[in-house]
N, C-alpha and C positions, 0 to 999 in steps of 0.2 A: 504494500500500500504506500502511495506517495505521501510525503509530509503535507499537512494541511496548508502550510504556507506556500507551497509550490503550485505554479500553474501546471495543468495536466493537458497533455496532448492525446486526443483520441486517435490512435494509429490506424484504427479501422477505416477512418475517413480517407486515408491515403490510398488504400486498395492496391491496384496494379499500376498506379500512376507514379511517375518519378516525383520525388520531393525536390522541388527547385529551391535554391537558396532565397531567403527573404532579403534580397539586396536593398529593398526599400525600408526595411525595419530591423527586426531582431536577428542580426547576423553578426558573426564574429568579426567581420571587417569593420564594423562600426564601433568596436570597443575602444580602440586607441583614440580616435577623434573625440569620442565622448569623454574619455578620462583625462587624456593629456592636453587636448585642445580646448577643454571646457572653460567657460567664463562664469563667474558667480551669478551673473545676471541671466544666464541661459540655463533653463532647467534640463536635467538629464532626461533621456528618452524614457517613455513609460515602461518599457520592458527591462530597464535597469533596476535592480533591487534598491529600494528607497534608502536603505542604510548607507549606501555609497555616497549619496548626496550630502550626508551629514558628516563625512569624514574629512579630516585634515590631511591624512596620508592614506594611500591605497597601495596594496600589494596585489598584483594580478598574477595568479598562479595558473599555468597551463598544464593540466594533467593529460599528457599525450595518450590518445586512444580510449578515453572514457566516454562512451556514448550514453545518452539519456535513457535509452531503452535498457541497456545493461545495468545501469545504476538503479532504475526503477524496480527491477526484479531482485535487487540485492541490498535494499535499505538496511536490513538487519546487520550487514557486514560493515556498514558505513555510518555509525551513529553521529560522527562529527558532521559529515556532509548532510545528513538528514536534519541536523539542527539548524542549518543555514536557511536563509530565505532566497527565493528566486524560482527558477523554472527552466524550461528548455528554450534554446534558440537554435538557429540553423548554422551549420558551417557552410563552406563554399563548395563549388564544383570544380574538379573532382574532389571527393572527400578524402584527401590524402595529405600527409604531413607537410610536404614541401610547399604545396599550394596554400594550405590553410595557415601555416605559420607565417608565410610571407604576407598573406592578407591581414592577419592579426597585427603584425608589426608595422606594416606600411599604411594600414587603413584603406587599402585599395581592393577592388575586385580582381579576380584572376585575369580578366580581360585587359585590365589596366596595367598590372605589374608584369604580366607575361610569363610567370612561372605556372604554366597550365598543366602540371602533372609532375610525377617524380621521374619519369623517363620521357625526354622531349627531343624531337627531331630537330637537329641543328645542322644545316648545310650537308645533308646526307648521312650524318652520324646520329646516333641516339645518345644523348647526354643523360647519365644517371645523376640527378641533381643532388641526392643525399651523399653520394660518393664524389661528386663532381669529376666524373670520369666517363670516357667513352670506351669502345672496344680497343682504341689505341692507347689507353692508359690515362693518367692524370691530365685533366683538361684545363687546369687553372690558368695556364699561360695562353693556350690557344683560344679558350672561351673565358675571358676574364669575368668573374662573378659580378663585379660592380658595374660592368658594362651590360651584361646580360639582364640584370635587374638594377637599374641605377637610382631608384627612388630611395631617399634616406628614410630609415625607420623612425617611428615615434615622432613624426611630423618635424624631424630635424632636431628634436630636443635631446639633450645629453642624458639619457636614461640609463641607470644601472641595470644590467641583466645578470641574473644569478642562474647559472646553468652548469652542466657537467664540464669539467676542466678540459676533457679531450675534444670537445666541440670547438674550442677557441681556434681561430685561424683556418678552419675548414672552408672549402669552397662554398658550401651552403650557408655557413655562418656569415661569410662575406656578402653573400647575395641578399640575405634578409636582416642582417644585424650590423652592417658596415658602420664603423665609427662610434659604436656604443662602448660603454665601459663594461666589459665582460668580467664578472667575478666568478671564477671557477670553483666547483666543489667536486669531491670524489665520492662522498657518502651523503645520504639524505640528512643526517644530523648536522653536517657542515652547512648545508643549505640554510637550515634554521639559524645557525650562528651568523652567517653572512647577511641574511635578511634582517635580523635583529640589529646588527651593527649599522646597517644602512639607515634603518628607521630611526635609531637613536641619534644618528648623525644628521637627521633633519630632512632626509630625502622625501619629497612629496609623493613620488611614484616609484615603485620597484616592480620589475618584471622578472618572474621566476618560471623555470621550465623543468618538468620532471617527466622522463620518458619510460618509467618502469612498467606501467600498465600496458602500454602498446607492445613493448618487447615481449612480455610474458604472454599476451594474447596471441601474437604472431607464432611463438614457438610452441605453446601448449594448448591454445584454444580457450574456450570459455568454461573450463571445468575447475577442479580444485586449486590448481596453480593460480588461475585468474582470481579466484575468490580470495586466496591468501594474499595476493599482491594488492587487490583492492583494499583489504583490511589494513595492510601496511601503508598504503597511500593515504587512507583515511586517518591513520595515526599521525602521518606527516602533516596533514592538514590541521589536526589538532595541535601539534607542536607549534606550527606557524601561527595559529590563532592565539595560542597562549603567549607567544613572543610579541604580540602587538602592543604598542604603547596605547595610552588613552587617545581617543579621537582618530584611531587608525582602523582600517577595515581590510579584511581579506576577501578577495573576489576570485572565485574558482571557475574555470571554464576548461574546454578541451578543443581539439582540432577536428576530431571525427570519432565515430563509433566503430563497431566491429561486426563482422558476420563470420560465423563458424563454418568454414568451407571444407576443412579436412582434406580428403583426397579427391574431391570433386573438381578435377582439373579437365577442362574441355579443350581439346585440340581443334582449332578452326578447321572447317571442312576443306577438303582438298580443292573443291571448286572455288572456294573463297581464296585460299592461299595462292592459287594460280594467277589471281588478279592483283596480288599484293606485292608491292616493291619492298616495304619494310613495315614493322609494327613499332609503335611507341606506347606510352601510357603504362597502365598497370593491369593486373589480371581482371579486375572488376570494372575497369574503364579503359578498354583496349582500343587504341586508335589504329585503324587500318589505312595505310597510305597506298593509294591505288597506282598501278602501272599507268603510264601516260595514256589518256583517253579512255580509261576503264572504270572511272568513278561510278557511273550509272549502273553498269553491269555488276560491279562489286557490291553496291547497295542491294540490288535484287538478290544476288547469290547469298549474301550474308543474312538477309531477312528470311529467305527460304530455309537456310540451314539452321539458324540460331534464334529466330524470332520467338520460339517457344520458351526460351530461358533468359532472353535479354531484350532490352530496348535497343533496336538497331536503328541508328539515327544518322542521317547525313549531316555534314558540317553546316550546311545552310540552316537546318533546323536548330542546331545548337546555337548558332549566331542569332537567328531571328527570335528565338524564345528566351534569349538572354541567360543561357546557362552559366556563362562566365561574366555576366554583368551587362549593363546597358551599352557599354563601349568595349569594342575589341580593337586594341591597338594593332598597328601593322605588324609589329614583332610577334604579338600573340597569334595573329591570323596566320603568319608564316610558319608557326610551330605546331599547328594542329594537323590532323590527318583528314581524310576524305569521308570516312565512315567510322562511327564509334559503336563498339559492342559494349553496352552498359548492362552489366549483369543484374537481372531481376531476381533470379533464384540464387540459393547459396552455393554458387559455383565461381570459378575463375577461368579465364581464357589463357591458354598456354602460349608462351613465346619462349623458345629455347634460349634466346639471348637475355631474357629477364630471369636471372638466377641469383641466389644468395647463399649464405653459409649453411642454411638449414631449410627444410620444408616448411612453408607457411601454413599454419592451421587456420588461424583467423586472418581475414583480409578486409580491405576497405577500398574506397574509391568511387563506388557507385552512388546512386541517388535513392537508395531505400531509406526508410525511416530509421532503421537500426544504425545506419552510417551517418545520416544527415543531421539528426538532432543531438545536441550536446548540452551539458548543463551550464547554467550561469547562476551561481549561488554565492551569497555573500554573508558575512558576519563579522562583528567586532569581538573583542576579547570577552 
């Protein structure tokens, strides 16, 4: 049962239709403009927990991979999160870390900042944004991160960012956190210490990021390991809340939810692959880049082969329906494919070039309710 202080989404309303981001309202990309760029004379948006408006200092904690649906079914494991006020908001499309974190920090839609997935076609290569590498290796010199995504984070403000120490200096960090003060930690307890120090030093806004829930979900799925990690993350939230000075508030959100796919990996039909030059995107939002002149034939073949398990969508529909926002920059337009396979069922589409150190059990990227709705919860000490 959801806490009585939280807004509740009736997921049955969604049905078989994709959940499009609420770019005009309660979306993660509106958080930083509302928090960092706010003026006392301008009220916070109505979807922001009211306690935030009363705070002198704000900590925004992003718990990577915590979807609202997954949290709703596990409130007993998260008593601290349950005690906060707020409810669900939408993430962006695709519902993946590289895209959503860039939208959070820049305050822009994916169509504006151009990080339109975690694997993006760039001049005939596919760039893995999280590793900032292509098949040819490290791409930080060939594809400079600050040119690929040049918008300054946090509206140009000098915001402290508390994140894992090993993320500092990575290509993706340069793409979505260039120029910020990164304060690294190696264990969650150290995150609490660093956040407390910053608040006692008078920082009005602190951004903190914790990736544990997402990592556990990818490797183990939504079973006992996930439950244990959620309980641990909830304890972390409690420690951060206890570290708040008077007149400070902790605001918790996420970048996406999860779908338990396990071994349900679908190899695109041979008739589809015959028309494909390359693939980008991720398993649940797979971009098919057509061979020259074959876009229409590719759309028909993909719909015939995979329309029973996925939304098979031409790039024109993605653009016209504003999946990446009302504006699609030329850079973003150049990086998308011709046809998107957007998984509706708990499956992923295989691409042999999209591999990692272990088999992914949970995945995300698509536009289902489980992936698109994330929490926005707040509380003072």
